[in-house]
C-alpha positions, 0 to 999 in steps of 0.5 A: 800161549797159556800163562802160568798161574800165580801159584805155580809162579810163586812156587817156582820163585820160592826162596826155599828153591833158591831160583836166583844167583848166589850173591856174593857176600863181603867175605868173597873179595878178601877170599879171592885176594888171598888166593891170588896172593897165595898163587903169587907166592907159589909161582902160580901165574894169573892165567891159572888162578883166574881159571880156577876162581872162575870155575868155582864161581860159575859152579856156585852160580855167582856171576858177582864172584866172577866179576871180582875175579875180573877186577882182581886180574886187572889190578894184579901185578901182572896187569901190565902184561895182560889187558882187561880184554884178555882177562875177560876172554879167558874168563868167557872161555873158562865159563864156556868150558864149565858146561862140560862139568856143570851143565848149560844153565849155570854158565848161561846165568854167570856168563850172561850177567858177567857180560853185562857187568863189564865196562862198555869199552871192554865189552865192545871189544870182546870177540864176536865170532863163534869158533866151534861150528861143525862142517863137513870139512872139520868134522873128523878133525874135531872128533879126532882132536876130542879122542886125543884129548880123552885119551891124554886124561885118561891114559892107561884107562881110556878105552876100558873107560869108554867100554864101562860108560857104554854099559850104562848107556851106549850113547853116553860115550859117544855124547861125551866124546863128540859133544864135550871133548871133541867140540868144547874142551878140545880147542879148535885147531883151525882157528886162532883164538884170542885167549886159548884154554889149553890142556893144563887149564882145561884140567884145572877147570874139571878139578875146580868145578868138580871138587866144587860140586861135592858128591862126585869124588871119583871124577875129581880123582880122575881129573887130578890124575888127568892134570898130572898126566899132562906133564907126565906124558908131555901133552902140556908142552905139545905143539900149540899149547902155551906154557902155564906158570905154576902148572907143573907145581900143581900137578904135584902132591903139594900143588894138588893139596893147595889146589883142592884146599883153595877151592874149598876155601873159595866155595865156603866164602862164596857159600857163606860158610853153607857149602856148595849151592850145586848139591844140596839142592832144595831144602824142605821148607819149615 
């Protein structure tokens, strides 16, 4: 295999290209603690605030922040009701679903580093059984569930939006539904997941990732509406869905404002005041 020249390797790893993880500054832990405390005051439960802060950490490419979310979850006021393994499984599942909004690389980066930082007694107890393999027996069910989730999020515009996406590229709606909604965002119904991330938490992932990215306001709007529709149309209470403490409030005007402002504050803390690492990209070297 041919080797990269020193010049190519140097350019790939040059500082202006920001090739590595975002490091968590001293401001990150206090910001996460304030977020968790504020969530508790507003009766927003641990699964919701862990989901949001994990999604922000993944989007910001900051596994150190993700590890701090895990540590904070284990020392919170509801620690006695949840084990560290449950919290780690929740963070891993949220990180996986972030692929649909952030792409694969940041999930590879953050989940890989997160796993390495876990205590050995927790890491050894995490599930090693994949749950999203496609077979001839489950394919049609998975496709049906993905379309149902799409319809739930975009109710009122669901078919018109698919038609509009197909104008951009005929395979765009096919990939979105079958590659993401069917086989990632919709939980497999034929397996028992240890820590399911259901309809409401999935909408929180979408809002947190997209708000953190910047530059995708229409998609943020769509998924804020998607969060509201989860309660307006009863999907949040459907069979198999676990109640999300504070979820209905988060779907209100006041809850939407708090959610978006909280994401902004976490982005500010993790980005050391420079904003997201996602949109600005490479800046010219002066």
